[in-house]
C-alpha positions as CSV (number, residue, x, y, z in Angstrom):
1,M,28.1,11.9,11.5
2,S,30.6,11.7,8.6
3,S,28.2,9.5,6.7
4,L,25.6,12.2,6.4
5,P,25.5,14.0,3.0
6,S,26.5,17.7,2.9
7,F,25.4,20.5,0.6
8,T,28.6,20.2,-1.4
9,D,28.1,16.6,-2.3
10,D,26.4,15.0,-5.3
11,T,22.9,15.2,-3.7
12,R,22.2,18.7,-5.1
13,G,20.0,17.2,-7.9
14,L,18.0,15.2,-5.5
15,R,17.6,18.2,-3.2
16,L,16.2,20.2,-6.1
17,E,13.8,17.4,-6.9
18,I,12.6,17.4,-3.3
19,I,11.9,21.1,-3.6
20,E,10.1,20.6,-6.9
21,T,7.9,17.9,-5.3
22,A,7.2,20.0,-2.2
23,R,6.1,23.0,-4.4
24,A,3.9,20.7,-6.4
25,L,1.8,19.8,-3.3
26,P,-0.2,23.2,-3.1
27,K,-0.3,23.3,-6.9
28,L,-2.1,19.9,-7.0
29,G,-4.4,20.9,-4.1
30,L,-2.7,18.4,-1.8
31,T,-1.8,20.9,1.0
32,K,-1.9,24.5,2.0
33,G,0.8,26.7,3.6
34,T,3.7,24.8,5.1
35,S,1.7,21.7,6.1
36,G,3.1,18.5,4.7
37,N,6.7,17.4,4.1
38,V,8.8,15.5,1.5
39,S,11.8,13.3,1.8
40,A,14.0,11.0,-0.3
41,R,16.4,8.2,0.6
42,V,20.1,8.5,0.2
43,E,22.9,6.2,1.2
44,G,22.9,5.9,5.0
45,G,19.8,8.0,5.6
46,F,17.5,10.5,3.9
47,L,17.0,14.2,2.9
48,I,13.9,16.0,4.1
49,T,12.3,19.4,3.9
50,P,12.9,21.7,6.9
51,S,10.4,22.7,9.6
52,G,8.1,25.6,9.0
53,T,9.8,26.9,5.8
54,P,7.5,28.2,3.0
55,Y,8.0,26.0,-0.1
56,E,8.8,29.1,-2.2
57,D,11.7,29.9,0.1
58,L,13.3,26.4,-0.1
59,T,16.8,26.2,-1.4
60,P,19.1,23.1,-1.7
61,D,21.1,24.1,1.4
62,K,17.9,24.1,3.5
63,I,17.1,20.5,2.8
64,V,18.1,18.6,5.9
65,P,20.1,15.3,5.9
66,L,19.3,12.7,8.6
67,D,20.8,9.3,9.2
68,L,18.8,6.2,10.1
69,E,19.4,6.8,13.8
70,G,17.6,10.2,13.7
71,R,20.6,12.4,13.7
72,Y,20.7,15.5,11.5
73,R,23.3,18.0,10.3
74,G,23.2,21.7,9.6
75,D,21.5,24.9,10.7
76,F,17.9,24.0,9.8
77,L,15.7,21.7,11.9
78,P,14.1,18.9,9.9
79,S,10.3,18.7,9.5
80,S,8.4,17.9,12.7
81,E,7.4,14.6,11.1
82,W,10.9,13.4,10.4
83,R,10.3,10.4,12.6
84,M,7.5,9.1,10.4
85,H,9.8,9.4,7.4
86,L,12.6,7.6,9.2
87,D,10.4,4.7,10.3
88,F,8.8,4.5,6.8
89,Y,12.3,3.9,5.4
90,L,13.3,1.4,8.1
91,A,10.1,-0.6,7.6
92,K,10.3,-0.6,3.8
93,P,13.8,-1.0,2.4
94,D,12.5,-0.6,-1.2
95,C,10.9,2.8,-0.4
96,G,12.9,5.6,-2.0
97,A,10.7,8.6,-1.2
98,V,7.9,9.7,1.1
99,V,5.3,12.4,0.8
100,H,3.1,13.5,3.7
101,C,0.3,16.0,3.2
102,H,-3.0,17.3,4.5
103,S,-5.0,16.8,1.3
104,P,-8.6,17.9,2.0
105,R,-10.6,14.9,1.1
106,A,-8.2,12.3,2.6
107,T,-8.1,14.5,5.7
108,A,-11.8,14.7,5.9
109,L,-12.0,10.9,5.9
110,A,-9.2,10.8,8.5
111,C,-11.1,13.1,10.7
112,L,-14.0,10.5,10.6
113,R,-11.3,7.9,11.4
114,R,-12.4,6.0,8.3
115,G,-10.1,4.2,5.9
116,I,-10.9,3.6,2.2
117,P,-12.3,0.2,1.4
118,A,-12.2,-1.6,-2.0
119,F,-15.2,0.5,-3.3
120,H,-13.0,0.9,-6.4
121,Y,-10.2,-1.4,-7.7
122,M,-7.7,1.5,-7.7
123,V,-7.2,1.2,-3.9
124,A,-4.7,-1.4,-5.1
125,L,-2.3,1.6,-5.9
126,A,-1.4,1.5,-2.2
127,G,-0.4,-2.1,-2.4
128,G,-3.4,-3.7,-0.7
129,D,-7.2,-4.3,-0.7
130,R,-7.9,-1.2,1.3
131,I,-6.2,2.0,2.6
132,E,-6.3,2.0,6.4
133,C,-6.6,4.9,8.8
134,A,-4.0,5.0,11.5
135,D,-5.0,5.5,15.2
136,Y,-4.7,9.0,16.4
137,A,-1.6,10.4,18.0
138,S,-0.2,14.0,18.3
139,F,1.8,15.2,15.4
140,G,5.6,15.0,15.6
141,T,5.6,12.1,18.1
142,R,6.9,8.5,18.2
143,A,3.3,7.4,18.9
144,L,2.2,8.8,15.6
145,S,5.0,7.0,13.8
146,E,4.1,3.7,15.5
147,A,0.4,4.2,14.6
148,M,1.4,4.9,10.9
149,I,3.6,1.7,10.7
150,A,0.7,-0.4,12.1
151,A,-1.8,1.1,9.6
152,L,0.6,0.7,6.6
153,G,1.2,-3.0,7.1
154,E,2.4,-4.2,3.7
155,R,1.0,-1.2,1.9
156,N,2.7,2.1,0.9
157,A,0.1,4.6,2.0
158,C,-2.4,5.2,4.8
159,L,-4.5,7.9,6.3
160,L,-3.6,9.5,9.7
161,A,-6.5,10.1,12.1
162,N,-7.5,13.8,12.4
163,H,-4.4,14.7,10.5
164,G,-3.9,13.8,6.8
165,Q,-2.2,11.1,4.7
166,I,1.3,9.7,4.0
167,A,2.5,7.9,0.9
168,G,5.7,6.3,-0.2
169,G,7.2,5.0,-3.5
170,P,10.5,4.0,-5.2
171,N,11.1,7.6,-6.1
172,L,9.7,11.1,-5.6
173,K,7.6,11.1,-8.7
174,K,5.9,7.8,-7.7
175,A,5.4,8.8,-4.1
176,L,3.7,12.0,-5.2
177,S,1.6,10.0,-7.7
178,V,0.5,7.7,-4.8
179,A,-0.5,10.7,-2.7
180,E,-2.5,12.1,-5.6
181,G,-4.2,8.7,-6.0
182,V,-5.1,8.5,-2.3
183,E,-6.7,12.0,-2.5
184,D,-8.7,11.1,-5.7
185,L,-9.9,7.9,-4.0
186,A,-10.9,9.8,-0.9
187,D,-12.9,12.3,-3.0
188,Q,-14.7,9.5,-4.9
189,Y,-15.4,7.5,-1.8
190,L,-16.9,10.5,0.0
191,S,-19.0,11.4,-3.1
192,A,-20.3,7.8,-3.1
193,L,-21.1,7.9,0.6
194,S,-23.1,11.1,0.1
195,I,-25.6,9.1,-2.0
196,G,-25.6,5.7,-0.3
197,D,-23.4,2.7,0.6
198,P,-20.9,1.8,-2.1
199,H,-20.6,-1.8,-3.2
200,I,-17.3,-3.2,-1.9
201,L,-15.2,-5.5,-4.2
202,D,-14.8,-8.9,-2.6
203,E,-11.5,-10.5,-1.5
204,T,-11.2,-12.8,-4.5
205,E,-11.5,-9.9,-6.9
206,M,-9.0,-7.8,-5.0
207,K,-6.5,-10.6,-5.0
208,N,-6.9,-10.7,-8.8
209,I,-6.5,-6.9,-9.1
210,L,-3.4,-6.9,-6.9
211,Q,-1.9,-9.6,-9.2
212,K,-2.8,-7.5,-12.3
213,F,-1.2,-4.4,-10.7
214,K,2.2,-6.2,-10.7
215,S,2.3,-5.6,-14.5
216,Y,-0.2,-2.7,-14.8
217,G,1.3,0.2,-16.7
218,K,4.1,-1.8,-18.2
219,Q,4.8,-2.1,-21.9
220,A,5.2,-5.6,-23.3
221,G,9.0,-5.2,-23.4
222,E,9.0,-4.3,-19.7
223,L,7.4,-7.5,-18.4
224,T,9.7,-9.7,-16.4
225,A,10.1,-13.4,-16.8
226,G,6.8,-15.2,-16.0
227,Q,4.7,-11.9,-16.0
228,T,1.6,-11.5,-18.1
229,A,0.0,-8.3,-19.2
230,A,-2.6,-6.8,-16.8
231,F,-5.3,-6.9,-19.5
232,E,-6.2,-8.9,-22.7
233,L,-3.9,-7.6,-25.4
234,P,-5.2,-6.8,-28.9
235,V,-3.6,-8.5,-31.9
236,R,-0.6,-6.7,-33.3
237,V,-0.6,-6.7,-37.1
238,D,2.5,-4.7,-38.2
């Protein structure tokens, strides 16, 4: 267990960022009460919010360290969904943070056991041409974690049947942004369904969109070798 970070080490800043992210969830309308949980990867494992603790009561020493074998240290139990976070990190080595929440519109779709198809090109924010809904399993179980991994595939977000949503990213800011995006898409999709059947973008267009997303949001100086801008650039005259 010596590899697990302690409260006295240099993870204090990251612990504070986890707390800030967790407190943002209700402010953004992504969860209520203590539902939902937040984690961030550290060397040899990850740090996660504790079980059943109101976000306003969180302090750095209450953020729980776990290793990648599911062992924790300290007086506070980790979130009941620690296994989903662990398996997310194991399946996606580039993932640096995970946000799980019961955002209302994504949860409504999840209770219908419906994913989000390519009714809007922004479904690409999750890394694919749709956002899947995982099969149902009881919360806090290995079965739920396995269902999540199957629904994620190569993507970084999915819905969880009769439960909520989970999203990952390279850091906490990005993971929270993906969770917000999933909720916005769920809201838009449900609104469209209330009127009729939305037109779904075809496979060819979504392949194009996913390629464009590799440089989407980057300034010209941030493009890597061989990358082109995501849209037609205007002519610079200065």
